[in-house]
C-alpha positions in Angstrom: 64.6 83.3 62.2 67.0 81.0 64.1 65.7 78.5 66.5 67.6 77.5 69.6 67.3 74.5 71.8 65.5 74.7 75.0 68.7 73.4 76.7 70.8 76.3 75.2 68.1 78.9 76.4 68.0 77.3 79.9 71.9 77.3 80.1 72.2 81.0 79.0 69.4 82.0 81.6 71.4 80.0 84.3 74.7 81.4 83.4 73.1 84.9 83.3 71.5 84.3 86.8 75.0 83.3 88.0 76.5 86.6 86.9 77.6 86.2 83.2 77.3 89.1 81.0 74.9 89.3 78.1 77.7 90.2 75.7 79.6 87.2 76.9 76.9 84.8 76.5 76.0 86.1 73.1 79.6 85.9 71.9 80.3 82.6 73.6 77.1 80.9 72.0 77.0 82.8 68.7 73.6 84.2 69.5 72.4 87.6 68.9 72.5 89.8 72.0 68.8 90.8 71.7 68.0 87.2 71.8 69.7 86.5 75.0 68.3 89.7 76.4 64.7 88.4 75.6 65.5 85.0 77.2 66.6 86.6 80.5 63.9 89.2 80.6 61.6 88.8 83.7 64.3 86.5 85.4 66.2 87.9 88.5 70.0 87.4 89.0 71.1 85.1 91.8 74.5 86.7 91.9 75.0 90.4 91.0 76.8 91.3 87.7 80.6 91.3 88.2 81.8 94.5 89.4 85.2 96.2 89.4 87.4 94.4 91.9 88.6 97.8 93.3 84.9 98.5 94.3 85.3 96.1 97.4 88.1 98.5 98.7 87.8 101.6 100.6 90.5 103.2 98.4 90.2 106.7 100.0 90.4 105.3 103.5 93.3 103.2 102.4 95.0 106.2 101.1 94.4 108.2 104.2 95.9 105.3 106.2 99.1 105.2 104.1 99.5 109.0 104.4 99.1 109.0 108.2 101.5 105.9 108.3 103.9 107.8 106.1 103.8 110.8 108.5 104.5 108.6 111.5 107.4 107.0 109.7 108.9 110.4 108.9 108.4 111.6 112.5 110.3 108.4 113.6 113.0 109.0 111.1 113.2 112.6 112.4 113.5 111.6 115.9 116.4 109.1 115.1 118.2 111.8 113.1 118.0 114.2 116.1 120.3 111.9 118.0 123.7 113.6 117.9 125.6 110.4 118.6 123.8 108.6 115.9 124.6 111.5 113.5 128.3 111.2 114.3 128.5 107.6 113.2 127.0 108.3 109.7 128.7 109.0 106.5 128.0 112.2 105.0 127.0 111.0 101.7 124.4 108.6 103.2 122.9 111.3 105.3 122.7 113.5 102.1 120.7 110.8 100.3 118.5 110.1 103.3 117.7 113.8 103.8 117.3 114.2 100.0 114.9 111.2 99.7 112.8 111.9 103.0 112.6 115.9 102.0 111.4 114.9 98.4 108.8 112.4 99.6 107.6 114.9 102.3 107.3 117.6 99.6 105.5 115.3 97.3 103.1 114.1 100.0 102.2 117.5 101.1 101.7 118.8 97.5 99.3 116.0 96.7 97.0 116.7 99.7 94.2 119.1 99.2 91.2 119.9 101.3 88.0 118.6 99.6 86.3 122.1 100.0 89.1 123.8 98.1 88.1 125.3 94.7 90.1 124.2 91.7 93.9 124.7 91.9 93.7 127.1 94.8 96.2 125.7 97.3 95.5 126.1 101.0 97.4 125.6 104.2 95.4 123.4 106.6 96.4 122.2 110.1 99.2 119.7 110.5 96.8 117.0 111.1 94.5 117.8 108.2 95.3 115.1 105.6 93.7 117.0 102.9 95.8 120.2 103.3 98.1 121.5 100.6 100.5 124.2 101.4 100.9 126.9 98.9 104.4 126.9 97.2 106.4 129.8 98.7 104.0 130.2 101.7 105.6 131.6 104.8 104.8 130.0 108.0 105.7 133.0 110.3 
């Protein structure tokens, strides 16, 4: 059985309390993980274990905000393109690219949205303000 210094044991306990992982401590100090586990048993962490940095963000909320902002942007672009004077000053190939990109993005955006209560792959058509709505391909809106 290996004997470790009280200083190493105290250092490992302190590092674990500060958020270091058991695997990391065992690896860094060449100590079996069960030994480190025994040392920290009964102690309480001062800082929680390291978590995924993305856990700090509300990714669903951020996605909803981006989708809402994208719809607003598309509405603004649509408003500009309705101006006949502006349209006359544009080159045909540039308008084709603009409409192609905007249409593609809108179709992809709408296809990616789904109501949470929809079962499986069953698409649905929600209200225009429902950010989780997915129109069915080929759905008639009349």
